[in-house]
N, C-alpha and C positions, 0 to 999 in steps of 0.2 A: 504494500500500500504506500503510495507516494505521500511524502510529508511536505506540502507546499507552505513555505513560511515567508511572509512579507515583512518589510521593515515596520517596526512599531513607530508610533508618533514620536516617542522620545528619541529613537535612533535617527529619525529624519531631522529632528530639531538639532541634534548634536552635529550631524553632517553639515547642515546649513550654517550653524555657528562656526564650525571649522572653516568653511568656505569664506564666510564673512571676515573672519580673523585674517586669513591669508590675503584676501583682497585688500583689507585695510593696511596690511604690511607692504604689499606689492605695488599698489596704485601710486603711492608717493615715490617709490623707486622708479616706476615708469615715467612719472612726471619729471623727476629730476634728470633722467636720461634724455628726455625730450628737450629740456632746457639746455643741457650740456651739449647736445647735438647742434642746437641753434646757435649757441655761443661759438662753437667751433666754426660753423659756417660764417658767422658774422666776422670772426677774427680772420678767416681766410679772405673774406671780401676786402677788409681794410688793408690787408697785406698786399693783395693783388692791385688794388687801386693805388696804393702808395708807390709800388714799383712802377706803374705807368706814369705817375706824376713825376718821379725822378727821371724817367726817360724823357719826358717832356722838357724838364729842366735842362738836361744834357744837350738837347737840340736847340735851346734858346739861351746859350751862353751862361748857363748856371742860374738863370733867373727862374724863380718859381712861377707857376701859373697864377693868374689873378683869380680870386674867389668869384668875382662877378664884376661886370661893367655894362654900361648902357642901361636901358630900361624898356619896359613895355614890349613891343614887337621886335625890338632889337636887343633885348636883355640876354646877355651871354653869361653863363655860369661855367665854373671849372668842369662840371660834368660834361658839357658839350666840348670844351676846349681839349680835354684829354681823351675824348671818345675815339679818335683815330688810333690811339695807342692801346686801347682796350678792345674795341669792336665787340662790345657786349652791352646789352640793354638797348632799348629803343631810343630814338631821337624824334624830334618834332620839327618839321619844316614849317615855319610860320607862314600862313597863307597871305599875310599882308606884306611882310618885308622880305620873305624868301630866306630868312636867316635860319640856320640850323640851331635848334635849342634843345636843351635837355635838363631835366630836374632829377635824373637818377631814379625813376619810378619803378624800375624793374632790373632784372639781371643781377650782377654782382654789386650794383650801386644801391640795391634795396636790402635792408636788414630783414632776415626771416621773421623777426618779431615786430616789425613796424605795423602799427595798428590801423593805418589809413590805407584803404585800397585805391589803386590808380583808376582813372577813367579809361574804359576800354578803348574808345575811339574819340580822343579829344579833338575839338574843333577850334579851340582858342588856347593861347599860351596859359591863361589862368587854369583851364581844365587840365592842361598837360602837366601843371605843377602839382596837382592833387596826388597825394600818395608818394611824393618825392621827398628828396632832401633827408634821407635817413642818416647820412653822415655829413659832418661839417668840418671844413678846414679851419686852421688857426686864423682868426680875423686880422691879426697884425702882420703875420708873416706873408699871408696870401692876400694881396691888396683887395679892398672893397671899394670899387669906383662906381657903385650903382648910381644911376641917374647922371652919369658923366656925359651923356649926349644932350643934356638940357642946357639952354642958354644961361640959366642962372647958376650953373655949377661952374665956378671959376676954374680956369686951367691950372691955377696954382694948387688947387686941392687934389688934383689927380696925381696919384703916386703909384710907382711900380711896386711889385712884390719884392720882398727881400731875396737875396741870392743865398745859396747854400753856404757860401764862404763867409757871409756876414753874420752867421749865427755862432754864438759861443755855446759850447756844450750841447750840440744837437741831440745827443743821446738822452738828454734830460727833458727836452722840449716836446710837448705833445703836438703832433702834426694834424691829426684827425681823430675824431671821436664819434661814436654813435650818440645821437641827440634826440631831443623831444620832437613830437609830431604836432602839426597843426592840421585841422580838418581840411584846409584848402591850400594856400601857399605856404612856403616855409623859407628858412634861411639856409644858404649854402655854406655857412660858416658857424663856428661856435664863439661865444663871447669870452674874451680873455681879460676883460676889465676887472680890476681889483675888487670893486664894490659888489661884483656878482659872484665872488668867491670867499672873500675874507675881509675882516675889518682892518684896523690899523695894525701894522706889524713892526714899525720902527718908532723909537722915541723921538727922533728928529726927522721931519718930513724930507724925503729924498736922499737921506744919508744911509746908504746900505750898510755902513759899519755899525749902525745902531739898531739893526733888525734884531728883534728879540724872539720872534716866533714865525712859523710858516705853517700852512695847512689849508683847511677849508672850514668855514663857519656856517655857510648858508643851509646845510642839511640838518643842523642841530636845533631842535625846537626851543631849547633853553637859551640859545644865542640871540642877541639883539639883531644879528645879521640874517637870521632865519627867514627864508622865503620859500613857501611851498611850491611856487611856480617852477623852481629849479629842480624839483624832484617829481615832476608829473608831466603829462602831455597836455597840450592846449585843448580847450573845449569851448562850448558856447558861453560858459561862465567867465572865460578869460578873454572875451572879445575886447580888442583894443589894447591888450596887454600880453604881447606874444613872446615874452622872453623865455617861456617854457620850451619854445621851439628852437632856441639857440643855446641850449645848455645840455650837459651830459644826461643820458638816461641809463639807469642801471637795471636793465630788464632781465639779466641772466644771473640769478642768485645774488642780487645786489652788486653785480659787476657790469662794467661797460667796456666793450672792445675799443681799444685805442691803439694808434700807431705813432711812433715817435720820429723825430726828424732824421735819425740815423737809419730808419727803416725797420726797426724791430717793433713787433706788435704783441700786445698782451691784454688780458682782461684786468681792468683796474677796479678794485673794491671801492664802493662808495665811501668818500671821505678820506681815501688814501693819498690823493694828489696833494702836492704842496704848491700853492699858487706861485710863489716867487721862484721856486726851483723849476717847476714843470710848465708853467704857463707864461709868466712875465717875460716879455721881450721889449727892451727899451726902444722907443721910436719917436714919440712925440707927435703932435698934430700938425696938419698942414697950415701954413700961415694964413691967418684971416678966416679960417674955416669956422662956420657955425655948427658944422657937424663934428662928431667926435669919434670918427672911425679909429683914430690912432691914439686917443687918450686912454691907453690901455692899462694905466697903473692906478687910477683913482677917479674921483669925480672931477677934479679940477686941474690935473697936471700929469706930465709924463713920467714922474718918478714915484716909486713906492712910498707909502706913508703908513 
């Protein structure tokens, strides 16, 4: 006589409990593996991009590419300038000016964790920028001459990028970083200005021999320099205040992929950068400029304070 025995309710509950426990253990591991894979991909992106940027520099007498110049239908970003050296990711031929433009909305120019999707078939430069600018170049080293085609932009303001040989300690200076997202347009560079990283660091303004500390203050809620924009992506609530799209974003286990001016790339932990050592590059502003593209050391002058 056959003895057909089924699982009891208690046995089924035990099995379900074991499966639930295993799932609770394994799901975070899978999530961490996914984040690690995306971090690796993003690091590979910035490494490849930096190599192409260095090749561009070699072809232009050691001068680094400009971060951006022109505006509107003739707005040229570094993404478009180095595209011939990369041949990866789409470009956009402006129907009004015929100028080749790019915001790095796909290919190696796009971070695998960038939260804004590109427009599939853009018909305007504004649409072509959506979902772009995952990575930004150093705002001081790579010149920003945006609106340089306007009659009210004095010629004296237009500056070239710095050359490789003009930089001291290139292995210490961040060249490019993954940064925040804006739902529409973005910045092709990241902010190097002191007040967007750290408060006063010297007992005497501009005297580097009196520097007492270095680091980052803006991520610490208890600091008077704390600014939540610098640790988030832009949204509808940040309209008109877009600095979140020009600062580092730490999407991979609180790290951000960065590449330095000597070409080495690594994931930097949030708060681990030192502003004076890793960001500050002395340059000063253009004579008579109302803009402050190159006031990179503080609110009022070219020297750290």
